[in-house]
C-alpha angles and dihedrals in degrees: 000000000000122000129187115204114196117199132186126220096199105166113091096222094050087046091056092050091046089048088055090053089050097053090047093058126092098219143353095277096054089042096057090044091054091050095046092047092053100034107030108206117243111260089022097187101138095098092056096043092048089055088056094053094258104127110220126169129200120223131178101212098183095047096088099187090060090045092049089050089053090051091051090055104031111010129094127253093259092060099044092091095050113128126187091338097127097175092056093050090047091052092052092048093049092049093045095049094045089220124191094205137011128207123203108203119211099345140050118267114271092239132107120223089263089049091056091050088056095046095050092045090058094041111050091167093065107105104168139029115195134183121198106204138180097180140049115265131179104279088223089069089061097054093119095047122104099191134021116204107202128206092217141024090245091060091048090057090046096056094037088058087065091054093256125141107249137163133184112256113165125214117254148203117262106240094206091069087082087078081076093046095129088060089065100057108072097078092200097169126058095200131007144158122210119193144040119345090212096234112162092002112113094205091053100050094105087054094052090049093050093049090050088052093049094046093059094058108023137050094242121171109224119206096185122180102202102048096129091053087062097053109027120075116228090247090067098076142113131247117274088229128088131064128333093252092048092055090048092052095046099094095045094042095051093059094045094049094048092045090052091049089059103244098089115075105159099204094039090053091046094052088054092063101106092205098052122063116241093229092062087070101043085080095049115135130173117284116258129207139182115352092358090055091053090050092053093048089046093056093048124095098202133019136172130222115203114185122218123248088251086082137018093191121096114247111108116145088237088070093063092035096053098041091041092062093047102260121144104247126206112188147164123219132109120253092034088138088074090061107030134004109254116237091013108050099012139012118234132206135180104188143022094262092051091049092052093049098047092045090053092048093049094046089054096042100055097168092055092046090049092051092050091051091049091050093048094052092049092051093049092049092050104038106017109037123124088250091060090046092053090060089045091049092057092045095050097042098037090225114149136159 
């Protein structure tokens, strides 16, 4: 049994860091290893399945430098000149690998219905096309998918309502991170949040409001990944032309250039936003991703998960990531009891006032907060590790050797 798992990078800043890992590698094998080590893919079950004799390979189909590197080593002459045509590269990779199944992680496949007809005609051994999704997508974009693995029960019901085959398959915590266990013991931060602030995103408005509320009354460290979107007007941007590296560096370069010229002071501009309290941005820190993100979470005593309006059901990756590194997690989201035990392995809230009250209680009852963190970590490692998910993946999909 051979399975291809196609991941996306998505975020431009992660893309730039991943690109730097690629150009430092000698060949495709070492490049993919470097990217995977620094940015562990969601649902990172390949290590466990490979140990069981199920051959699964990880790809990053929107990271064109690594895709081009693959083409140089394994592709055909007709595909070597492909630039930013993800579906054509994917078609080549599926055909070359002779895969029995493909899994698209986090996003629908970049194929039309006609595209899938072409892929399947050329790959008669391809038995199953799977998408593992944590958000709602247009059902039409999933026309070529045989099975949708959903990160929450709510998403499962959503896709089933359109007549699609869907099963609940939660996110997980990557076991192998405990080779970095010593990085998760400092507990430098009392209270921190890692992720998107929700600014200018309609589905994240509740999150932004809650972060504003917390910043007024607590010293909370904010590792926000869309700070520049808050302060830079759309007119301040670079051309979409130029090389791949130039486009990747654009968002980072623009802020540095305008800061150097003297008319871009991030915190000053942030404080001038009438609808956002200045204090929220006194705690701003650089965004962190991949292994660096796990280290920050692992050195935090208390963190909060605030789900978007796209789903009210608990199931975000940050739940497993936070509890998995031994951080006390306070979270919203219905059905949390199916993941972690409320008041024992996780703390729950339903409103701003309840969130404020419980944060204050936890921060003033350190022993109790520490016990919840320890319980949560043990629960995640026992019930929600990638090793557990690898077994569930085979059970749900029916894929064997």
